[in-house]
N, C-alpha and C positions, 0 to 999 in steps of 0.2 A: 379442750377444743384445739389448743396447740398441737396435741399429740395426733389428733384426727387429720389437721391440716397436713402434718408431716407424713403421716400413712397416706394420704392422698396424693401427695406430691410424688412420694417413692413409687407408687402405682403407676402413676403418670408416666414416670421416668422409665420404668420396667417395659410399659406398653409401648413407648417411643423408642427403645432400644430393639424390641422386638418387631417392631414395624419396619425398622431401618435394616434388618438382618434378614437377607435373602436366603430361602431355603436351597441347600446345595447337596450334591452326593460326592462322598470320598471313596476312593478306591484305595486300599492300602494293601501293599505287597509286602509281606512279612516273612522272616525266617522263623521256622517252627523247630528248630533243631540246632545243633552246636552248642557253642558257648554263649550265644546272644538270646537264648531262649527265655531265660527269666527276664531279661529286659522287654522282650516280644509280648510276654504275658502280662506283665504290669502295664505296659503301654497301652495293650487292648483295652484292659479294665479302665484306664484312664481316659481313652479316647472315646469311649462307649458314653461315659459320663458326660463329657465335654459335648458331646452330639446330643444326648438328651436333653440336656440344660439349654442348648442353644439352637435346637430347631434343624439340626443337618443328619445326615446318616451316614453311616460307615459299612463298607462292604468289604470282607477280607478274602484275599487270596495267598496261596503259599507258593504257587509257581506261575509262570508266564503262558501256560498253555493256552488259557481263554482269551489273550490280549490280542485284540485286532481293531481295525478302526472302528466297526460296529459296536463293539464292545467298550471302547474307551468314550463313545459318543455319549454315553450315560452319565459319566462323571465330569464334575467341574474341578476337582482337585485329586491329584495321584500322589500318596504318600509312599516313598520308597523307605520302608521302615526296617532298617538295617538289611537290606537285600543287595547283594553284589551286582556288579554291572558284568556279569558274564553268564554262560549257560542260559540264555534267553532264546526262545525260538526265533526262527528268522521272521516270521510275521510279527512277532511282538516287537522286535528291534524296529521294522519298519513303521509299525503303528505309533510306537512311543517316539520316535524322531519326529513324525509328522505332527504328532500331538503337541510337542514342545516347539517345534520349528514355527508351525502355524499358529500357535496360541490357543489351541483348542480347549485347553484348560490350564490350570495351575500345577505346581510340583514343589514338594518338600521331600528332602532326602537326608538321610542320617547316616552318619559314621561309615558304614560298610559300603555305601554307595561309591565312596572314592577308593575302593580297593581295585584299583586299575593297573593291569600289566596282565602278565603270562601266568595263569592259575589254573591248576587242575587239569591242563591239557588244552585250555581255551586261549585264543589269542585276545590281545587287548582291544577293546571296542574302542576304535579311534574317535569315532563321533562323540561317544560319551566323555572320553579324555578332553576333548575340545569344549565340551560342555561344562566341563568342570574346571575349565581354565588352562589346559593344555598339559595337565599334570599326569604324572604315574606315580604309583605307590613305591615308596624306597623302603621304609622300616617302620617299626612301632616300638613302643615301650612295654614289652611282654609282661613285666612285673607291675605295671601300673606306676602312675604318679599323681600326685595333687598339684592343681596350676590354677593361677589367676587368670581369667578371661577379662580382656578390656574392650569395652565397646568403642568403636571408631566412629560409627555415623550415628549420633543420638538422635538425629531428626527422622530416620527412616522409621516408617510404620512398624516394622518388625521389632524395633528397639524400643517403643513406646512404653514408659514405665518399667522398662528393664534397668536395673543399677548399673553405673557406670564401669564398675568392675564387679566381680563376683568369683567365687570359689567353686570349682569343680574338685570334688574329694577325690575321685578315681576314675582315671581315664588311661587309655592306650597310647594317645597323643601321636597319631599318624605322623610321619614325614615323607615328603614327597621329593621327586628329581628336582623340582624348583618351586619357587612360590607362583600360586595362580594369580597373584595380584595385579600384575599387567593386564591381564584378560577378564578380570570380573571386577565388582565392587564390592570390597571387603566392609563387612559390617562389624567384625569384631576378630580379635587375634588373642593367643595366648602367650603371656610373658614366660618364656622359657627359664628366666633366671628365678621365677618362682616356685619351679618344680620341687616337690619333697616326695622321693628323694632326688637329688640331682644325679645326671647320668651323662651317658654321651649321645643319645639319640636325639638329636637337635638340628633345626634347618635355618636358624636366625630368624628371619621374618616368617612368621608362623600364623597366617589366616586360619579361623576354624569355623567362621560364618560368614557367606558371601552369597552374591547373586549375580548371575551372567545375564547383563543388560543387552546382548547381542542377538538374544531369541525372542519371539514374540510372547511365549509365555511367561507368567509372573513365577519366579522360582527362588527358592532359598534352601541352600546347604547348610546343616548343621552338624559339625563334625562329632559333637558329644553325643553319644547314643549307644554306649556300650553296657553299662551297669543299670540295673533297676533302681539303685538309689538315686539316680537322677530325678525320678518323679518325688522325691523328697526335697528337691531345691527349688524354692519359689523363683528364682531367678530363670533357671531353665525351663520351668512350667510356664511362665510368662512368655519367655522367648518363643516358645514353640506354639503357645495359643497364639501370639500375635502372628507367628508365620503361616499358620493355616488359615486364618481369617483373611490375611491380607492376599496370600496366594490364591485363595479361592476368590477372590474379587470383592470381598465384603469389607 
């Protein structure tokens, strides 16, 4: 009888969770080439399972050609899955800025989303730089390094049940021309003293997870998003899961 009661309680809890989770649609803009392709492949598999298990859907695009106001109106969350902020179409730039500024949906960006500057003949997208805290890309650890990430705001929903500190085994650790901290709300930073191996590519105060509270859209930038082995890291998986549901308004 005790086992039956426990089973009933578990089923009721599952029904309660499902009833309080709104269905939403996610648009994932992802890179399908270059050295991030393996991350994109694994992330898609993981996202599809997360969506199937939690009652939301994900549509994938590999460029910005389709993006305009009408197209974005169908999505409650925009995932910028390792896609750089340059070479977007003019209409997609205008639509995305409106989507964020007016809070038409949420946004979670990874890694390559802060590749801000003059790249491949394209000028820096100044609005996006401001969105990311007024930063421009400066350098990166091309040979990779292990590092410890420390949570700074344990009370934020994105950090619920995320360990106070956790290790990222392999990352490029971008540096910027300045810290975004004065212009964003920092949720976590990397301790450069824990880098293995140590090197010269450092910036001192080094936020790696943050949200910009000066726009209407719920938004989270998560720097770590280069290697497919991140999907084997429970802390990173929990962080990203939280970010998705929070930014989507669930």
